N, CA, C and O of each residue as an XYZ file, in Angstrom:
704
protein
N     -18.809     44.656     -1.922
C     -19.938     43.973     -1.328
C     -19.559     43.614      0.111
O     -18.442     43.166      0.373
N     -20.488     43.812      1.028
C     -20.208     43.550      2.436
C     -20.145     42.052      2.714
O     -20.714     41.243      1.981
N     -19.437     41.700      3.792
C     -19.311     40.284      4.183
C     -20.666     39.684      4.511
O     -20.918     38.518      4.204
N     -21.549     40.472      5.138
C     -22.870     39.957      5.494
C     -23.671     39.611      4.240
O     -24.362     38.593      4.196
N     -23.572     40.461      3.227
C     -24.313     40.204      1.997
C     -23.765     38.964      1.294
O     -24.537     38.173      0.752
N     -22.446     38.786      1.295
C     -21.838     37.606      0.681
C     -22.278     36.352      1.436
O     -22.620     35.345      0.817
N     -22.271     36.407      2.769
C     -22.712     35.264      3.567
C     -24.187     34.959      3.302
O     -24.572     33.795      3.186
N     -25.002     35.998      3.205
C     -26.426     35.822      2.949
C     -26.639     35.152      1.589
O     -27.437     34.221      1.474
N     -25.924     35.627      0.554
C     -26.056     35.041     -0.770
C     -25.554     33.595     -0.791
O     -26.171     32.723     -1.403
N     -24.448     33.358     -0.128
C     -23.908     32.015     -0.066
C     -24.896     31.067      0.607
O     -25.080     29.933      0.163
N     -25.529     31.539      1.680
C     -26.535     30.746      2.383
C     -27.653     30.334      1.424
O     -28.040     29.166      1.395
N     -28.168     31.269      0.649
C     -29.261     30.968     -0.279
C     -28.804     30.113     -1.448
O     -29.565     29.279     -1.939
N     -27.552     30.311     -1.905
C     -27.028     29.469     -2.986
C     -26.900     28.014     -2.549
O     -26.994     27.106     -3.374
N     -26.687     27.792     -1.266
C     -26.583     26.432     -0.745
C     -27.937     25.875     -0.324
O     -28.227     24.702     -0.563
N     -28.760     26.700      0.294
C     -30.034     26.237      0.832
C     -31.030     25.871     -0.262
O     -31.640     24.804     -0.207
N     -31.200     26.732     -1.241
C     -32.209     26.498     -2.275
C     -31.946     25.193     -3.033
O     -32.877     24.400     -3.180
N     -30.720     24.926     -3.525
C     -30.513     23.641     -4.211
C     -30.732     22.440     -3.294
O     -31.233     21.405     -3.733
N     -30.359     22.576     -2.026
C     -30.566     21.463     -1.086
C     -32.045     21.179     -0.903
O     -32.453     20.018     -0.923
N     -32.852     22.204     -0.725
C     -34.295     22.015     -0.541
C     -34.920     21.448     -1.807
O     -35.759     20.550     -1.739
N     -34.520     21.964     -2.951
C     -35.056     21.456     -4.219
C     -34.683     19.984     -4.388
O     -35.526     19.177     -4.781
N     -33.446     19.630     -4.100
C     -33.007     18.243     -4.217
C     -33.794     17.340     -3.286
O     -34.275     16.285     -3.701
N     -33.928     17.741     -2.035
C     -34.656     16.921     -1.075
C     -36.133     16.793     -1.433
O     -36.744     15.756     -1.177
N     -36.699     17.822     -2.013
C     -38.115     17.810     -2.345
C     -38.408     16.990     -3.594
O     -39.453     16.345     -3.682
N     -37.502     17.010     -4.552
C     -37.796     16.367     -5.830
C     -37.023     15.086     -6.089
O     -37.490     14.234     -6.846
N     -35.873     14.929     -5.491
C     -35.039     13.764     -5.795
C     -35.453     12.552     -4.980
O     -36.127     12.665     -3.956
N     -35.039     11.405     -5.452
C     -35.378     10.166     -4.754
C     -34.376      9.837     -3.657
O     -34.438      8.755     -3.072
N     -33.444     10.757     -3.366
C     -32.446     10.488     -2.336
C     -32.827     11.066     -0.986
O     -32.060     10.940     -0.032
N     -33.960     11.682     -0.879
C     -34.386     12.258      0.391
C     -34.786     11.145      1.362
O     -35.281     10.099      0.943
N     -34.569     11.377      2.664
C     -34.987     10.362      3.643
C     -36.497     10.219      3.677
O     -37.229     11.106      3.237
N     -36.958      9.085      4.209
C     -38.389      8.790      4.216
C     -39.188      9.862      4.925
O     -40.283     10.198      4.476
N     -38.674     10.419      6.030
C     -39.442     11.410      6.781
C     -39.601     12.696      5.983
O     -40.623     13.371      6.098
N     -38.602     13.044      5.174
C     -38.711     14.247      4.332
C     -39.772     14.004      3.261
O     -40.604     14.866      2.980
N     -39.721     12.802      2.669
C     -40.692     12.455      1.648
C     -42.106     12.488      2.230
O     -43.034     12.979      1.588
N     -42.264     11.964      3.443
C     -43.581     11.928      4.077
C     -44.129     13.323      4.319
O     -45.330     13.560      4.187
N     -43.250     14.238      4.673
C     -43.688     15.613      4.960
C     -43.992     16.413      3.699
O     -44.962     17.170      3.655
N     -43.156     16.243      2.670
C     -43.238     17.145      1.530
C     -43.662     16.505      0.216
O     -43.780     17.206     -0.789
N     -43.892     15.211      0.193
C     -44.379     14.559     -1.020
C     -45.573     13.699     -0.659
O     -45.424     12.497     -0.443
N     -46.753     14.291     -0.590
C     -47.955     13.525     -0.230
C     -48.114     12.317     -1.139
O     -47.857     12.384     -2.341
N     -48.541     11.216     -0.544
C     -48.739     10.002     -1.317
C     -47.505      9.138     -1.418
O     -47.566      8.043     -1.977
N     -46.359      9.612     -0.880
C     -45.126      8.837     -0.912
C     -45.269      7.600     -0.035
O     -45.865      7.669      1.040
N     -44.735      6.485     -0.478
C     -44.699      5.291      0.368
C     -43.424      4.531      0.083
O     -42.799      4.717     -0.961
N     -43.037      3.670      1.017
C     -41.832      2.866      0.837
C     -41.897      2.038     -0.431
O     -40.868      1.796     -1.062
N     -43.082      1.601     -0.816
C     -43.190      0.698     -1.959
C     -42.705      1.353     -3.251
O     -42.407      0.654     -4.219
N     -42.620      2.707     -3.279
C     -42.072      3.372     -4.450
C     -40.584      3.108     -4.582
O     -40.044      3.142     -5.688
N     -39.910      2.843     -3.461
C     -38.463      2.752     -3.465
C     -37.938      1.340     -3.595
O     -36.761      1.160     -3.906
N     -38.752      0.345     -3.372
C     -38.287     -1.034     -3.395
C     -39.057     -1.791     -4.465
O     -40.285     -1.725     -4.531
N     -38.324     -2.504     -5.297
C     -38.966     -3.260     -6.353
C     -38.601     -4.720     -6.207
O     -37.574     -5.052     -5.615
N     -39.425     -5.581     -6.734
C     -39.159     -7.011     -6.691
C     -38.986     -7.516     -8.110
O     -39.608     -7.013     -9.046
N     -38.148     -8.499     -8.255
C     -38.011     -9.129     -9.568
C     -37.883    -10.628     -9.366
O     -37.894    -11.116     -8.236
N     -37.764    -11.344    -10.454
C     -37.691    -12.795    -10.352
C     -36.287    -13.271     -9.996
O     -36.088    -14.470     -9.802
N     -35.317    -12.380     -9.903
C     -33.955    -12.777     -9.569
C     -33.889    -13.094     -8.080
O     -34.198    -12.245     -7.244
N     -33.495    -14.293     -7.760
C     -33.364    -14.712     -6.361
C     -31.939    -15.228     -6.165
O     -31.483    -16.043     -6.967
N     -31.222    -14.789     -5.137
C     -29.869    -15.281     -4.924
C     -29.882    -16.716     -4.398
O     -30.882    -17.192     -3.858
N     -28.769    -17.375     -4.566
C     -28.601    -18.683     -3.954
C     -28.359    -18.453     -2.477
O     -27.489    -17.656     -2.126
N     -29.083    -19.110     -1.603
C     -28.915    -18.867     -0.171
C     -27.480    -19.108      0.270
O     -26.880    -20.130     -0.063
N     -26.926    -18.141      1.034
C     -25.574    -18.261      1.548
C     -25.572    -18.960      2.895
O     -24.540    -19.471      3.330
N     -26.708    -18.986      3.552
C     -26.797    -19.672      4.836
C     -28.156    -20.340      4.930
O     -29.128    -19.879      4.332
N     -28.217    -21.418      5.675
C     -29.478    -22.147      5.776
C     -30.322    -21.599      6.904
O     -29.802    -21.045      7.872
N     -31.623    -21.756      6.774
C     -32.550    -21.339      7.812
C     -32.540    -22.346      8.944
O     -32.387    -23.548      8.725
N     -32.703    -21.842     10.154
C     -32.821    -22.705     11.318
C     -34.275    -22.659     11.730
O     -34.803    -21.581     12.001
N     -34.937    -23.805     11.784
C     -36.363    -23.826     12.070
C     -36.682    -24.023     13.537
O     -37.828    -23.817     13.937
N     -35.733    -24.407     14.343
C     -35.980    -24.707     15.733
C     -35.741    -23.459     16.590
O     -34.602    -23.009     16.714
N     -36.807    -22.894     17.185
C     -36.710    -21.663     17.961
C     -35.784    -21.816     19.157
O     -35.009    -20.905     19.451
N     -35.844    -22.943     19.853
C     -34.970    -23.167     21.006
C     -33.510    -23.189     20.572
O     -32.647    -22.632     21.251
N     -33.239    -23.827     19.451
C     -31.882    -23.873     18.929
C     -31.425    -22.474     18.533
O     -30.270    -22.115     18.764
N     -32.318    -21.677     17.936
C     -31.994    -20.300     17.576
C     -31.541    -19.522     18.802
O     -30.496    -18.871     18.780
N     -32.330    -19.590     19.874
C     -32.012    -18.853     21.095
C     -30.682    -19.324     21.680
O     -29.883    -18.515     22.152
N     -30.452    -20.619     21.647
C     -29.207    -21.179     22.184
C     -28.003    -20.670     21.403
O     -26.943    -20.436     21.983
N     -28.152    -20.501     20.127
C     -27.059    -20.027     19.271
C     -26.960    -18.505     19.224
O     -26.095    -17.972     18.529
N     -27.813    -17.803     19.936
C     -27.773    -16.341     19.933
C     -28.405    -15.718     18.710
O     -28.043    -14.609     18.316
N     -29.346    -16.421     18.106
C     -30.036    -15.930     16.911
C     -31.347    -15.291     17.338
O     -32.137    -15.900     18.059
N     -31.573    -14.065     16.892
C     -32.805    -13.342     17.206
C     -33.688    -13.282     15.965
O     -33.270    -12.763     14.931
N     -34.902    -13.808     16.063
C     -35.851    -13.718     14.944
C     -36.401    -12.300     14.882
O     -36.782    -11.729     15.904
N     -36.442    -11.736     13.679
C     -36.929    -10.366     13.496
C     -37.934    -10.304     12.359
O     -37.992    -11.200     11.516
N     -38.721     -9.243     12.343
C     -39.662     -8.971     11.257
C     -38.904     -8.324     10.097
O     -37.784     -7.845     10.271
N     -39.514     -8.312      8.927
C     -38.850     -7.777      7.737
C     -38.700     -6.258      7.759
O     -37.926     -5.715      6.970
N     -39.416     -5.558      8.636
C     -39.255     -4.099      8.701
C     -38.311     -3.659      9.832
O     -38.159     -2.461     10.072
N     -37.688     -4.598     10.515
C     -36.813     -4.290     11.651
C     -35.501     -3.663     11.186
O     -34.903     -4.090     10.198
N     -35.065     -2.633     11.927
C     -33.769     -2.003     11.663
C     -33.001     -1.858     12.977
O     -33.504     -2.232     14.037
N     -31.794     -1.321     12.909
C     -30.967     -1.182     14.116
C     -31.645     -0.348     15.189
O     -31.515     -0.633     16.379
N     -32.367      0.680     14.771
C     -33.028      1.565     15.735
C     -34.172      0.844     16.448
O     -34.373      1.045     17.645
N     -34.922      0.010     15.729
C     -35.978     -0.775     16.369
C     -35.396     -1.694     17.437
O     -35.992     -1.883     18.497
N     -34.235     -2.260     17.151
C     -33.581     -3.188     18.074
C     -32.802     -2.451     19.170
O     -32.303     -3.077     20.105
N     -32.699     -1.143     19.056
C     -31.954     -0.284     19.987
C     -30.489     -0.699     20.108
O     -29.918     -0.714     21.198
N     -29.900     -1.033     18.965
C     -28.488     -1.421     18.933
C     -27.681     -0.501     18.014
O     -26.528     -0.798     17.702
N     -28.271      0.603     17.581
C     -27.609      1.495     16.631
C     -26.340      2.140     17.191
O     -25.487      2.577     16.419
N     -26.198      2.208     18.512
C     -25.004      2.785     19.127
C     -23.977      1.724     19.527
O     -22.972      2.044     20.162
N     -24.221      0.480     19.165
C     -23.343     -0.637     19.561
C     -22.238     -0.859     18.540
O     -22.069     -1.970     18.037
N     -21.486      0.191     18.231
C     -20.465      0.147     17.179
C     -19.436     -0.946     17.480
O     -18.903     -1.039     18.586
N     -19.176     -1.765     16.465
C     -18.212     -2.847     16.577
C     -18.811     -4.165     17.028
O     -18.199     -5.217     16.844
N     -19.992     -4.126     17.612
C     -20.622     -5.367     18.089
C     -21.260     -6.129     16.932
O     -21.678     -5.549     15.930
N     -21.320     -7.447     17.106
C     -21.880     -8.329     16.080
C     -23.160     -8.951     16.606
O     -23.263     -9.292     17.785
N     -24.145     -9.095     15.709
C     -25.449     -9.648     16.060
C     -25.874    -10.629     14.981
O     -25.522    -10.472     13.812
N     -26.638    -11.648     15.384
C     -27.138    -12.636     14.436
C     -28.662    -12.593     14.435
O     -29.301    -12.666     15.485
N     -29.230    -12.472     13.239
C     -30.675    -12.353     13.098
C     -31.205    -13.392     12.120
O     -30.508    -13.843     11.212
N     -32.465    -13.754     12.341
C     -33.155    -14.683     11.452
C     -34.369    -13.987     10.858
O     -35.184    -13.405     11.574
N     -34.475    -14.057      9.533
C     -35.625    -13.506      8.807
C     -36.388    -14.693      8.227
O     -35.828    -15.483      7.467
N     -37.644    -14.815      8.579
C     -38.477    -15.904      8.051
C     -38.669    -15.712      6.550
O     -38.601    -14.589      6.052
N     -38.905    -16.795      5.839
C     -39.127    -16.729      4.399
C     -40.424    -16.022      4.040
O     -41.303    -15.839      4.882
N     -40.529    -15.627      2.776
C     -41.702    -14.952      2.215
C     -41.996    -13.611      2.875
O     -43.157    -13.234      3.033
N     -40.951    -12.894      3.259
C     -41.117    -11.580      3.865
C     -41.436    -10.513      2.837
O     -41.387    -10.759      1.632
N     -41.762     -9.329      3.322
C     -42.134     -8.204      2.465
C     -40.905     -7.377      2.090
O     -40.093     -7.021      2.944
N     -40.787     -7.081      0.806
C     -39.703     -6.208      0.348
C     -40.124     -4.744      0.334
O     -39.427     -3.919     -0.257
N     -41.232     -4.400      0.960
C     -41.728     -3.024      0.963
C     -41.158     -2.206      2.116
O     -41.866     -1.396      2.714
N     -39.891     -2.413      2.427
C     -39.216     -1.663      3.471
C     -37.939     -1.083      2.879
O     -37.123     -1.811      2.314
N     -37.773      0.209      3.007
C     -36.668      0.901      2.346
C     -35.314      0.539      2.944
O     -35.190      0.242      4.132
N     -34.299      0.576      2.071
C     -32.912      0.431      2.500
C     -32.072      1.486      1.795
O     -32.388      1.921      0.688
N     -31.002      1.882      2.458
C     -30.072      2.865      1.917
C     -28.674      2.287      2.019
O     -28.237      1.899      3.102
N     -27.963      2.226      0.886
C     -26.584      1.770      0.887
C     -26.362      0.516      0.075
O     -27.307     -0.118     -0.396
N     -25.098      0.169     -0.082
C     -24.651     -1.042     -0.762
C     -23.423     -1.506     -0.002
O     -22.483     -0.730      0.168
N     -23.404     -2.720      0.448
C     -22.362     -3.312      1.294
C     -22.486     -2.778      2.720
O     -22.630     -3.564      3.657
N     -22.432     -1.459      2.901
C     -22.705     -0.853      4.204
C     -24.046     -0.146      4.085
O     -24.258      0.650      3.170
N     -24.955     -0.443      5.019
C     -26.322      0.070      4.981
C     -26.575      1.009      6.158
O     -26.006      0.832      7.235
N     -27.429      2.002      5.948
C     -27.765      2.929      7.034
C     -28.522      2.185      8.135
O     -29.196      1.189      7.873
N     -28.404      2.676      9.355
C     -29.017      2.027     10.508
C     -30.527      1.981     10.479
O     -31.135      1.202     11.212
N     -31.153      2.810      9.634
C     -32.614      2.778      9.533
C     -33.087      1.930      8.352
O     -34.263      1.963      7.990
N     -32.173      1.177      7.760
C     -32.525      0.254      6.676
C     -33.075     -1.047      7.249
O     -32.651     -1.492      8.316
N     -34.012     -1.646      6.541
C     -34.532     -2.962      6.916
C     -33.399     -3.980      6.853
O     -32.765     -4.143      5.810
N     -33.144     -4.664      7.962
C     -32.066     -5.660      8.005
C     -32.341     -6.790      7.022
O     -31.447     -7.190      6.276
N     -33.559     -7.308      7.012
C     -33.902     -8.435      6.132
C     -33.822     -8.039      4.658
O     -33.297     -8.798      3.844
N     -34.339     -6.859      4.307
C     -34.273     -6.425      2.907
C     -32.831     -6.183      2.475
O     -32.456     -6.497      1.345
N     -32.026     -5.624      3.376
C     -30.612     -5.417      3.066
C     -29.915     -6.763      2.869
O     -29.023     -6.879      2.029
N     -30.314     -7.777      3.636
C     -29.722     -9.111      3.483
C     -30.036     -9.691      2.101
O     -29.163    -10.280      1.464
N     -31.272     -9.528      1.640
C     -31.627     -9.987      0.288
C     -30.817     -9.196     -0.739
O     -30.262     -9.778     -1.671
N     -30.745     -7.874     -0.575
C     -30.001     -6.999     -1.484
C     -28.532     -7.404     -1.570
O     -27.922     -7.309     -2.635
N     -27.967     -7.853     -0.460
C     -26.548     -8.215     -0.447
C     -26.302     -9.680     -0.826
O     -25.154    -10.123     -0.865
N     -27.385    -10.442     -1.109
C     -27.221    -11.821     -1.550
C     -27.054    -12.829     -0.425
O     -26.606    -13.950     -0.666
N     -27.404    -12.453      0.796
C     -27.274    -13.372      1.936
C     -28.268    -14.518      1.839
O     -27.943    -15.654      2.183
N     -29.479    -14.225      1.372
C     -30.521    -15.226      1.170
C     -31.597    -14.625      0.290
O     -31.553    -13.435     -0.023
N     -32.565    -15.440     -0.113
C     -33.655    -14.943     -0.961
C     -34.842    -14.519     -0.102
O     -34.966    -14.950      1.044
N     -35.698    -13.689     -0.644
C     -36.924    -13.289      0.051
C     -37.789    -14.509      0.322
O     -38.385    -14.639      1.391
N     -37.848    -15.397     -0.656
C     -38.687    -16.588     -0.531
C     -38.240    -17.488      0.614
O     -39.066    -17.954      1.399
N     -36.940    -17.731      0.712
C     -36.422    -18.679      1.696
C     -36.103    -18.050      3.052
O     -36.172    -18.728      4.078
N     -35.755    -16.765      3.068
C     -35.299    -16.163      4.314
C     -33.994    -16.811      4.742
O     -33.399    -17.578      3.985
N     -33.549    -16.508      5.952
C     -32.310    -17.105      6.426
C     -31.756    -16.411      7.644
O     -32.406    -15.560      8.250
N     -30.550    -16.789      7.989
C     -29.851    -16.256      9.151
C     -28.672    -15.424      8.661
O     -27.933    -15.847      7.771
N     -28.499    -14.245      9.244
C     -27.381    -13.376      8.879
C     -26.687    -12.874     10.134
O     -27.293    -12.731     11.196
N     -25.409    -12.616      9.978
C     -24.657    -11.979     11.053
C     -24.210    -10.622     10.534
O     -23.691    -10.501      9.425
N     -24.423     -9.601     11.361
C     -24.020     -8.258     10.967
C     -23.176     -7.622     12.052
O     -23.159     -8.065     13.200
N     -22.473     -6.566     11.654
C     -21.686     -5.783     12.590
C     -22.131     -4.325     12.478
O     -22.251     -3.786     11.378
N     -22.370     -3.702     13.614
C     -22.740     -2.289     13.643
C     -21.472     -1.490     13.364
O     -20.452     -1.696     14.021
N     -21.530     -0.574     12.388
C     -20.329      0.128     11.944
C     -20.346      1.632     12.207
O     -19.395      2.317     11.832
N     -21.366      2.159     12.821
C     -21.362      3.570     13.207
C     -21.671      4.523     12.069
O     -22.212      4.130     11.034
N     -21.317      5.790     12.280
C     -21.638      6.852     11.323
C     -20.868      6.673     10.020
O     -19.693      6.304     10.016
N     -21.558      6.943      8.917
C     -20.952      6.946      7.585
C     -21.259      8.286      6.939
O     -22.287      8.899      7.227
N     -20.373      8.740      6.067
C     -20.585     10.044      5.416
C     -21.517      9.960      4.221
O     -22.112     10.962      3.826
N     -21.651      8.763      3.639
C     -22.581      8.612      2.521
C     -22.875      7.129      2.282
O     -22.136      6.242      2.710
N     -23.986      6.904      1.581
C     -24.414      5.558      1.233
C     -24.729      5.540     -0.249
O     -25.472      6.391     -0.739
N     -24.166      4.574     -0.970
C     -24.399      4.474     -2.407
C     -25.572      3.532     -2.665
O     -25.619      2.438     -2.103
N     -26.497      3.935     -3.489
C     -27.629      3.106     -3.854
C     -27.285      2.175     -5.009
O     -26.342      2.427     -5.760
N     -28.052      1.102     -5.147
C     -27.851      0.162     -6.249
C     -29.049     -0.779     -6.332
O     -29.913     -0.785     -5.455
N     -29.084     -1.567     -7.390
C     -30.109     -2.605     -7.512
C     -29.397     -3.942     -7.586
O     -28.568     -4.169     -8.467
N     -29.728     -4.830     -6.645
C     -29.108     -6.148     -6.597
C     -30.150     -7.164     -6.148
O     -30.941     -6.897     -5.244
N     -30.145     -8.313     -6.779
C     -31.040     -9.413     -6.413
C     -32.497     -8.973     -6.331
O     -33.249     -9.456     -5.484
N     -32.893     -8.062     -7.207
C     -34.284     -7.636     -7.279
C     -34.691     -6.606     -6.244
O     -35.873     -6.279     -6.139
N     -33.744     -6.086     -5.477
C     -34.045     -5.084     -4.456
C     -33.292     -3.804     -4.804
O     -32.107     -3.841     -5.135
N     -33.986     -2.678     -4.726
C     -33.384     -1.380     -4.995
C     -33.044     -0.717     -3.667
O     -33.903     -0.560     -2.799
N     -31.780     -0.331     -3.520
C     -31.390      0.467     -2.362
C     -31.168      1.889     -2.850
O     -30.835      2.120     -4.012
N     -31.355      2.822     -1.954
C     -31.229      4.234     -2.321
C     -29.930      4.808     -1.782
O     -29.393      4.334     -0.781
N     -29.440      5.824     -2.454
C     -28.281      6.547     -1.972
C     -28.711      7.575     -0.936
O     -29.860      8.018     -0.924
N     -27.785      7.948     -0.073
C     -28.092      8.939      0.956
C     -26.786      9.535      1.463
O     -25.716      8.958      1.267
N     -26.876     10.674      2.105
C     -25.704     11.333      2.679
C     -25.350     10.750      4.031
O     -25.604      9.574      4.294
N     -24.773     11.560      4.875
C     -24.317     11.113      6.192
C     -25.480     10.629      7.055
O     -26.573     11.194      7.028
N     -25.218      9.568      7.820
C     -26.214      9.049      8.759
C     -25.476      8.530      9.988
O     -24.355      8.031      9.887
N     -26.110      8.650     11.139
C     -25.456      8.392     12.424
C     -25.175      6.928     12.734
O     -24.367      6.644     13.619
N     -25.806      5.995     12.045
C     -25.552      4.576     12.322
C     -25.573      3.780     11.028
O     -26.174      4.188     10.034
N     -24.901      2.631     11.065
C     -24.835      1.783      9.876
C     -24.462      0.360     10.287
O     -24.107      0.091     11.434
N     -24.557     -0.547      9.301
C     -24.160     -1.930      9.539
C     -23.687     -2.562      8.250
O     -23.976     -2.082      7.154
N     -22.948     -3.656      8.405
C     -22.507     -4.462      7.265
C     -22.676     -5.919      7.649
O     -22.637     -6.270      8.828
N     -22.864     -6.766      6.647
C     -23.003     -8.190      6.893
C     -21.622     -8.831      6.919
O     -20.738     -8.458      6.148
N     -21.450     -9.787      7.804
C     -20.183    -10.514      7.897
C     -20.208    -11.691      6.943
O     -21.243    -12.332      6.756
N     -19.076    -11.969      6.347
C     -18.947    -13.123      5.450
C     -19.015    -14.392      6.281
O     -18.663    -14.385      7.461
N     -19.461    -15.466      5.678
C     -19.515    -16.752      6.364
C     -18.138    -17.082      6.925
O     -17.140    -17.030      6.206
N     -18.086    -17.421      8.201
C     -16.832    -17.794      8.836
C     -16.008    -16.607      9.335
O     -14.981    -16.801      9.987
N     -16.442    -15.386      9.039
C     -15.702    -14.210      9.514
C     -15.899    -14.082     11.028
O     -17.031    -14.119     11.511
N     -14.796    -13.931     11.779
C     -14.922    -13.858     13.244
C     -15.645    -12.625     13.720
O     -15.820    -12.438     14.924
């Protein structure tokens, strides 16, 4: 068998399963789902339950105090790309998510989340605070990761995914 024919067969042996997986599996990125699975929405990927974590940090209600402390208030659908900080590898940021936010924003990963994951939803998933109460979190941009493991924690479902160009993790209380 010629090398070209072997390469051609190998290409199809790899391409067909990848396309089938992306088309049918729940691990495909949102844009793939939007293109090839009509009717797909984020709400299919995120579920809510009555489990609420104990808040790890308290909410700050004073906007002036927030700004003075370097806290940026964000919406529940905000991610690193919206904030244009996805390339700020190693830098730390502090965000505030108001209580009673929407869990209808997808996240990918556990402990380390993809840069296109909702920061607030990832915070609930990681036990930083509850959806009801909201709170303040500090995160560090961690750059490209080769894969993200999905899980269900604190009533939020995160999805698994392959390599992605940006990511973040939450810092523990008191971590420099």
